[in-house]
C-alpha positions as CSV (number, residue, x, y, z in Angstrom):
1,M,106.1,39.9,88.8
2,E,106.2,38.8,92.4
3,T,104.2,35.6,91.6
4,L,106.6,34.6,88.9
5,N,109.5,35.1,91.2
6,V,107.9,32.8,93.8
7,L,107.3,30.1,91.2
8,K,111.0,30.3,90.2
9,I,112.1,29.8,93.8
10,V,109.7,26.9,94.2
11,V,111.2,25.2,91.1
12,I,114.7,25.6,92.5
13,I,113.7,24.2,95.9
14,V,111.9,21.2,94.2
15,S,115.0,20.6,92.0
16,I,117.3,20.6,95.0
17,I,115.0,18.2,96.9
18,L,114.8,15.8,93.9
19,A,118.6,15.9,93.5
20,I,119.1,15.0,97.1
21,I,116.6,12.1,96.8
22,I,118.4,10.7,93.7
23,I,121.8,11.0,95.2
24,K,120.7,9.2,98.4
25,K,119.2,6.3,96.3
26,K,122.5,6.3,94.3
27,Q,120.6,6.2,91.1
28,K,122.7,6.7,88.0
29,V,120.9,9.7,86.6
30,K,123.8,12.0,85.9
31,V,122.1,13.4,82.9
32,F,119.0,14.2,84.8
33,L,121.0,15.9,87.6
34,S,122.9,17.9,85.1
35,I,119.7,19.1,83.5
36,L,118.3,20.1,86.9
37,T,121.4,21.9,87.8
38,I,121.5,23.9,84.6
39,I,117.9,24.8,85.0
40,D,118.5,25.9,88.6
41,I,121.5,28.0,87.7
42,I,119.6,29.7,84.9
43,I,116.7,30.4,87.2
44,L,118.9,31.7,90.0
45,F,120.9,33.9,87.7
46,E,117.7,35.4,86.2
47,L,116.3,35.9,89.7
48,C,119.4,37.6,91.1
49,C,119.8,39.8,88.0
50,G,116.1,40.8,88.2
51,T,116.6,41.8,91.8
52,I,119.8,43.7,91.1
53,F,119.0,45.4,87.8
54,E,115.3,46.0,88.0
55,K,114.6,49.8,88.2
56,P,112.8,51.3,91.2
57,E,109.6,53.3,90.7
58,I,109.1,57.0,91.7
59,I,105.6,58.3,92.3
60,L,105.3,62.1,92.7
61,K,103.0,63.5,95.4
62,G,100.7,66.1,93.8
63,E,100.8,67.3,90.2
64,E,103.7,66.9,87.9
65,N,103.2,70.4,86.5
66,L,102.5,73.2,89.0
67,T,101.9,77.0,88.7
68,I,102.6,79.3,91.7
69,E,102.4,83.0,92.3
70,V,105.7,84.9,92.4
71,N,106.9,85.8,95.9
72,T,105.0,82.9,97.5
73,E,107.0,80.3,99.4
74,Y,107.2,77.0,97.6
75,N,107.4,73.7,99.6
76,D,107.5,70.6,97.5
77,L,105.1,67.8,98.4
78,G,107.8,65.2,97.8
79,A,107.6,61.7,96.3
80,I,107.3,58.0,97.1
81,A,109.9,55.5,95.8
82,K,109.4,51.7,95.6
83,H,111.5,48.7,94.6
84,H,110.0,45.2,94.5
85,N,107.0,46.6,96.4
86,R,109.4,47.8,99.1
87,D,109.2,51.5,100.2
88,I,112.6,53.1,99.6
89,S,111.4,56.7,99.8
90,N,114.2,57.5,102.3
91,K,116.7,56.9,99.4
92,I,115.2,59.7,97.3
93,I,117.6,62.5,96.5
94,I,115.7,65.8,95.8
95,E,117.2,68.8,94.0
96,N,114.9,71.8,94.3
97,N,116.1,74.8,92.2
98,V,112.8,76.8,92.4
99,N,113.3,80.5,93.0
100,S,109.8,81.8,93.7
101,K,111.0,85.4,93.7
102,V,111.8,85.3,90.0
103,I,109.3,84.6,87.2
104,G,110.2,81.5,85.1
105,T,109.9,77.7,84.8
106,Y,111.9,75.5,87.2
107,E,112.5,71.8,87.8
108,V,112.5,69.8,91.0
109,N,114.5,66.6,90.4
110,F,113.9,63.3,92.2
111,E,116.5,60.5,91.9
112,V,116.8,57.0,93.4
113,K,119.7,54.5,93.1
114,V,119.4,50.8,94.0
115,F,122.3,48.4,93.4
116,F,123.3,49.1,89.8
117,T,120.2,50.8,88.7
118,E,118.9,54.4,89.1
119,I,115.8,56.4,88.1
120,S,114.9,60.1,88.1
121,K,111.7,62.1,87.7
122,K,111.0,65.8,87.4
123,R,108.3,68.1,88.6
124,F,108.0,71.4,86.6
125,I,107.2,74.6,88.6
126,K,106.1,77.7,86.7
127,V,106.4,80.9,88.7
128,V,104.0,83.6,87.4
129,D,102.7,87.0,88.3
130,T,98.9,87.4,88.1
131,T,98.5,90.0,90.8
132,K,97.5,93.5,89.8
133,P,99.7,96.4,90.9
134,S,98.5,98.4,93.9
135,L,97.5,102.0,92.8
136,E,96.7,104.6,95.4
137,L,95.5,108.1,94.7
138,K,96.5,110.7,97.2
139,G,93.9,113.2,98.2
140,N,90.2,113.0,97.3
141,R,88.6,110.8,94.6
142,D,85.9,113.5,94.1
143,V,87.5,116.9,93.6
144,K,85.9,120.3,93.3
145,I,87.7,123.4,91.8
146,Y,86.5,126.9,91.2
147,E,85.9,128.0,87.6
148,G,89.0,129.6,86.2
149,T,91.4,127.6,88.4
150,E,93.5,124.7,87.3
151,F,93.2,121.2,88.6
152,V,96.2,120.3,90.7
153,E,97.3,116.7,91.0
154,D,97.6,115.5,94.6
155,G,99.7,112.6,93.5
156,Y,99.6,108.8,93.4
157,V,101.7,105.8,94.2
158,A,101.9,102.5,92.3
159,I,103.6,99.5,93.9
160,D,103.8,96.0,92.3
161,N,104.4,92.8,94.1
162,Y,107.1,91.8,91.5
163,D,108.3,95.1,89.9
164,G,108.4,97.2,93.1
165,D,107.8,100.9,92.8
166,I,106.4,101.7,89.3
167,T,104.9,105.1,90.1
168,D,106.8,106.6,87.2
169,K,105.0,104.3,84.8
170,V,101.5,105.5,85.7
171,I,99.6,106.9,82.6
172,V,97.4,109.9,83.4
173,E,94.7,111.0,81.0
174,K,92.0,113.6,81.2
175,E,88.5,112.6,80.0
176,P,85.7,115.2,79.5
177,I,82.4,114.3,81.0
178,S,80.4,117.6,80.6
179,D,81.0,121.3,80.7
180,T,81.3,121.2,84.4
181,Q,82.9,117.8,85.0
182,F,85.9,115.8,83.8
183,K,87.7,112.6,84.9
184,M,91.3,112.1,85.5
185,N,92.1,108.5,84.6
186,Y,95.1,106.7,86.1
187,K,96.3,103.4,84.5
188,I,99.3,101.3,85.5
189,S,100.5,98.0,84.0
190,D,103.3,95.8,85.4
191,S,105.8,93.7,83.4
192,S,103.4,90.8,83.3
193,N,100.7,93.1,81.8
194,N,98.5,93.0,85.0
195,E,96.6,96.3,85.0
196,E,94.9,98.6,87.5
197,V,92.8,101.6,86.6
198,L,91.5,104.3,89.0
199,Y,90.0,107.7,88.4
200,R,89.0,111.0,90.0
201,V,85.9,113.0,89.1
202,V,86.6,116.8,89.0
203,E,83.7,119.1,89.3
204,I,84.0,122.8,88.2
205,I,82.2,125.2,90.6
206,P,81.1,128.3,88.8
207,I,82.0,131.6,90.4
208,E,78.9,133.7,90.6
209,K,79.0,137.0,88.7
210,P,77.7,140.1,90.4
211,E,74.9,140.5,87.8
212,D,73.7,137.0,88.6
213,I,73.5,137.3,92.3
214,N,72.5,141.0,92.8
215,K,74.9,141.6,95.7
216,N,76.3,144.8,94.3
217,G,76.9,147.4,96.9
218,V,76.8,144.9,99.8
219,I,79.6,145.2,102.4
220,Y,80.8,142.1,104.2
221,F,82.9,143.3,107.1
222,T,85.3,140.5,108.1
223,F,87.5,140.5,111.2
224,D,90.5,138.2,111.4
225,D,92.7,137.0,114.2
226,G,90.3,137.4,117.1
227,P,88.7,137.2,119.5
228,S,90.6,139.6,121.8
229,V,89.3,140.7,125.1
230,D,90.2,144.4,124.6
231,I,89.0,144.9,121.0
232,T,86.4,142.3,120.0
233,P,83.8,143.3,122.7
234,H,83.8,147.0,121.6
235,I,83.5,146.0,117.9
236,L,80.5,143.9,118.8
237,D,79.0,146.8,120.7
238,I,79.4,149.1,117.7
239,L,77.9,146.6,115.3
240,K,75.0,146.0,117.6
241,E,74.3,149.7,118.0
242,E,74.5,150.2,114.2
243,D,72.5,147.1,113.4
244,V,75.2,145.7,111.2
245,K,76.1,142.0,110.9
246,A,79.7,140.9,110.2
247,T,81.9,137.8,109.9
248,F,84.6,136.8,112.4
249,F,87.4,134.5,111.2
250,V,88.7,133.4,114.5
251,I,91.8,131.7,115.7
252,N,92.2,129.5,118.9
253,F,90.6,130.9,122.0
254,E,91.3,130.0,125.6
255,G,89.5,131.0,128.8
256,P,86.0,131.9,129.8
257,E,86.2,135.5,128.5
258,K,87.1,134.4,125.0
259,E,84.6,131.6,125.0
260,D,81.9,134.0,126.0
261,L,82.9,136.2,123.0
262,I,82.6,133.3,120.6
263,R,79.1,132.7,122.0
264,R,78.2,136.4,121.7
265,I,79.3,136.5,118.1
266,V,76.9,133.8,117.3
267,S,74.0,134.9,119.5
268,E,74.1,138.4,118.0
269,G,73.6,137.1,114.5
270,H,77.2,137.3,113.1
271,T,78.9,134.6,111.2
272,I,81.5,132.6,113.1
273,A,84.2,131.3,110.6
274,I,87.5,129.5,110.7
275,H,90.9,131.2,110.3
276,G,92.7,128.3,112.0
277,Y,93.6,126.9,115.4
278,S,97.1,128.4,114.8
279,H,98.2,131.3,112.7
280,E,101.9,130.2,112.6
281,Y,102.8,129.8,109.0
282,K,105.7,127.4,109.6
283,T,103.3,125.0,111.4
284,I,100.2,125.2,109.4
285,Y,101.8,125.2,106.0
286,A,104.3,122.4,106.7
287,N,102.2,119.9,104.8
288,D,98.6,119.4,103.7
289,E,97.5,117.3,106.7
290,A,98.9,119.9,109.1
291,F,96.7,122.6,107.6
292,M,93.6,120.4,107.5
293,N,94.1,119.4,111.1
294,N,94.5,123.1,111.9
295,V,91.1,123.8,110.4
296,K,89.3,120.8,111.8
297,S,90.6,121.3,115.3
298,L,89.1,124.8,115.5
299,E,85.9,123.6,113.7
300,E,85.3,121.1,116.4
301,K,86.1,123.6,119.2
302,I,83.7,126.1,117.8
303,F,81.0,123.5,117.5
304,G,81.6,122.4,121.1
305,I,81.1,126.0,122.3
306,T,78.3,127.2,120.0
307,G,76.7,124.1,118.3
308,V,77.5,125.8,115.0
309,D,79.3,123.6,112.4
310,T,80.9,126.2,110.3
311,K,82.4,125.4,106.9
312,I,83.5,128.9,106.0
313,I,87.3,129.5,106.2
314,R,89.9,132.0,105.3
315,F,93.5,131.0,104.8
316,P,96.0,132.7,107.0
317,G,97.7,135.1,104.6
318,G,95.0,134.5,102.1
319,S,95.0,131.9,99.3
320,S,97.4,134.1,97.3
321,N,100.1,134.0,100.0
322,T,103.7,133.1,99.0
323,V,105.1,132.7,102.5
324,S,103.8,129.1,102.4
325,K,106.3,128.3,99.6
326,K,109.1,128.4,102.2
327,Y,107.5,125.4,103.9
328,S,105.8,123.4,101.1
329,E,106.0,123.8,97.3
330,K,102.5,124.2,95.7
331,I,100.7,123.7,98.9
332,M,98.2,126.5,98.3
333,S,97.3,125.0,94.9
334,R,96.6,121.7,96.7
335,L,94.8,123.2,99.7
336,T,92.4,125.5,97.8
337,Q,91.3,122.4,95.9
338,R,91.1,120.2,98.9
339,V,89.1,122.4,101.2
340,I,86.4,122.8,98.5
341,S,86.4,119.0,97.9
342,E,85.9,118.4,101.6
343,G,82.9,120.7,101.9
344,Y,84.4,124.0,102.9
345,K,84.2,127.4,101.2
346,Y,87.1,129.8,101.4
347,Y,86.9,133.6,101.1
348,D,89.6,136.1,100.4
349,W,88.8,139.8,100.1
350,N,88.6,142.6,97.5
351,V,88.9,145.5,99.9
352,T,91.8,145.7,102.4
353,S,91.9,148.1,105.3
354,G,95.6,147.7,105.7
355,D,95.2,147.6,109.5
356,S,97.6,144.7,109.9
357,G,100.3,146.2,107.8
358,D,102.0,149.6,107.4
359,V,98.8,151.6,108.1
360,K,99.3,153.2,111.5
361,T,96.3,155.5,112.0
362,S,92.5,155.1,112.2
363,K,92.3,157.9,109.6
364,A,94.3,155.8,107.1
365,V,92.2,152.7,107.8
366,Y,89.0,154.8,107.2
367,K,90.4,156.2,103.9
368,N,91.5,152.8,102.6
369,V,88.1,151.2,103.2
370,T,85.9,154.1,101.9
371,N,88.1,154.6,98.9
372,R,88.0,151.0,97.9
373,I,84.4,149.9,98.3
374,S,82.3,149.9,95.2
375,K,78.6,149.9,94.4
376,N,79.3,147.8,91.3
377,R,80.3,144.6,93.2
378,P,80.0,142.8,96.5
379,N,82.7,144.1,98.9
380,I,84.4,141.8,101.2
381,V,86.4,144.0,103.6
382,L,89.5,142.7,105.4
383,M,89.9,144.0,108.9
384,H,91.3,142.6,112.2
385,D,90.2,142.4,115.8
386,F,93.5,141.3,117.3
387,S,94.5,142.7,120.6
388,G,95.6,146.4,120.5
389,N,94.1,147.1,117.1
390,N,92.6,150.4,118.2
391,K,93.0,152.0,114.8
392,T,90.2,149.8,113.3
393,L,88.1,150.1,116.4
394,D,88.3,153.9,116.4
395,C,87.1,154.3,112.8
396,L,84.7,151.5,112.4
397,R,81.6,153.5,113.3
398,D,82.6,156.3,110.8
399,I,83.1,153.7,108.0
400,I,79.6,152.4,108.8
401,H,78.1,155.9,108.7
402,Y,79.8,156.6,105.4
403,A,78.5,153.4,103.9
404,K,75.0,154.0,105.0
405,E,75.0,157.6,103.7
406,N,76.0,156.2,100.3
407,E,73.3,153.5,100.4
408,Y,75.5,150.5,100.9
409,T,74.0,147.5,102.8
410,F,75.6,145.1,105.1
411,E,75.5,141.3,105.4
412,P,77.5,138.6,107.1
413,I,79.0,135.9,104.9
414,N,77.1,132.7,104.7
415,E,77.4,129.6,102.5
416,N,75.4,131.4,99.7
417,T,77.6,134.4,99.6
418,P,79.4,134.9,96.3
419,V,83.1,133.9,96.7
420,V,85.9,136.3,96.3
421,I,89.1,134.5,95.7
422,H,92.7,135.5,94.8
423,K,95.0,134.0,92.2
424,V,97.0,131.2,93.8
425,N,100.7,131.9,93.7
426,N,102.1,128.7,95.3
């Protein structure tokens, strides 16, 4: 095209030169001049019109059809415009209507105007969602529950990059694996059919039956809420003198005297166990993490003093307590499941001395224990060694004598001791 235009210009110039020569020589060649003039006019007209009316060219940078992920910023690469090999990109008008926050197909329009001509070109942008939703399971992925108890859902959260919170659309299904295991499957799909699937494995822990473990007639003395400097040492003295081992579910201890008592409990062959760093219901049952921190803080402290990493715990108020409901609905259902899943064993009791309740005398404590123990089962006896609990201290030796006379035996709780648990009420 450019070569042809150059030739046209050359012809015009030559025609003009010839016309000038002929005029100067005064040759009578009017017809020849007229023909040359007409040719020049035609060529000039065609040349001017070609310049004015020839359309420019738009060349897109990048692909004409693009696909981008929703919620990603879109910056167009732009285009190049040329007219008669001249760069006129600065004349491009761009209309970008892409909304990358909404799924759909959009156009980016490029337009150039030169003299009386104009041209436009489009780029097509498809906004899609190919990202799977985020699905998070609260609590443990591997869960353990005792036989006869129900699995309690710890909860889950599903968030999608386009649809937002879609937790209410999670589908939960139970899938049997074996007699002692099942899976809880969690599936979530977003509006673009992107799918995420997670699962928990739930293991059912059998509760040993008395006939299977041969612990009938065994007494497990348990002392909660110590150590105290005025009661615990004397209880330890009696147990040592009577050659009886017991279990101490302790709370936080401060000072050299109490630290020595913790060491003495272990050195004399008793089981040191966790009741909790704090016993304040409002604090420990505020939420699941508060309780677990309460357990682990005391676990670490006991280990630091004794080198014993105990995993035996007792819930303040027992697993059947309802006081926790005031602070967190269903927290005991979640916690009983969680502590097992994290490697702990919890023990309630099946014989209560009543020494922390309405019972006011050592005689009444003695009567409660001796009337409630049985030769037909293991007996986990709930007592307390908090400060001032003389009623238990004063009758402990007599309870031991009664038990020995009736051929009971004594053991401390260990990780192989058959569990005694209550029905969870919250």
